[in-house]
N, C-alpha and C positions, 0 to 999 in steps of 0.2 A: 545622503549614506545611506546604504542601505542599512537593517538593525540587523545586529551582533544577536545570533542564537545559537539558542545552546540546548539542546537536546541529550538523553540519556536514554537509551534503548531499556535497559535496563529496569528501568521505570515510572518507562512511560511520562517522564519529565521535559518541560521546555522552558525554558527561557526566552524571550525577546527582550532585547533593549534597543529601542531606538532613542535618539536623541530629541531633545528639544522640552521632556518632560519633566523638566525642574533640573537641577545639582547631580542625580543620578540617572537622569533621560526615563524617559519612562517603560515601563515594566507591562507587555501583555500576554495573553496565551489562549488558545484556543481549542472548541469545544465543551465538552464539561468541566467545567475546572473550576479547581478551589483554587485559593494563595495562599500559602503561608510564607511573609515576607515580602523574598523579589522571585519566590518558586511558586511553577503553578502544577499543581496534581490534577492528575486523573481521576477522575471521580469515580467511585466504584458501580454505578450507572455505566458510567462510558467502558470501564473496566469489562465488564461482562457484556459488553455489542462484538467484545474482539470475534466467537465464537460467529456470533448476526453478520458481520462483514466477512468471514471470510465462506461462510452459505452465502451471501449475497453476491458476492466477484463469484466462486463456483456457477451457480448457480444462471449465472448473467456471460458467461462464457458459455455454458450448453447453450440456452435460448438463442445468443444474438451470433455467436460462433460457429455454432454445431457442432461443439467441441468435443472429438469422440472419447478422450481424456481428457479429465483437468486434477491436477493437484492442487490443492491450497494451504499454503503453510504458514499460521500467525508467531512470525520472529522475534514481536516485541514484550512479551510477559502476558496475553493474553488483552490487551488493549484493540486488537486492530489497524493500531499505525501503519506496521511496516510486517508487510509480506513476501515470502515466497510461492513463486507459481510457475508449475510445468502445463503449457495446454496447450493440444493435439490436435487439428483441425484439417479439413480438407479445403479449406476457404485458406489456407497460409499455399496451398499449392503455387508453384511463380509468381507466387512473393518475393522480395526480396527481406531480410531479418527488419531492419528498419520500419519497412511497409508493412509488416506481419506487428511486431511492436507498436507501430502507429494506430492498427486496428483495434487492436488489443485497449490502447489506453482512448480509442474514441468510445467503444463498446464501453467502457470505463468511467466514463466520464462526470458522472453523480455521484459512485462512490470513491472519487478519486480525490473529490474536494476534504475526505475524513483519513488519505491515507498519506502516511509519509514519507515512506521505502516502499517501492514494489520491485524485486527483481523477479524477469521471467525467462524461459525457457520456452522458442513457437517452433514446434514439430508440424511436420504432416506424420499423416501416417507413415509412411515408407521408413520415412528418417526417424520414427520413434518405433516402429519394429527392428529397424538394423541397429539400435542404441539395445535395444533390451534382450535381441541373441548373441549381441556380444560382448552383454554381462553375463 
């Protein structure tokens, strides 16, 4: 059976229960965590890394995908595990939406090891201009 995973985006909290670790299963966490009972909280160092994750993702999009515009928002209260992103790149011209998202995931392969959730809007410069003029 896969582990039961409970996460709280409000407190950067994760609880993972795997069968077979004794009467109540085996409790696991990830990253720089400390444990109180069955709950795992991100350490203050990990919480401080939220802006570093945002900066690294933005930098990677600009360098790898030659993004002309990139907005990255941390939706995880500072821990950097849940991000929302808008990426505008000429490299997206002629690519399907799924191929654009794959390109982003490939560019962020290393960063995705610490990111729990990523939502993204991948636009070409022409699409971005049209969106901006419509608003």
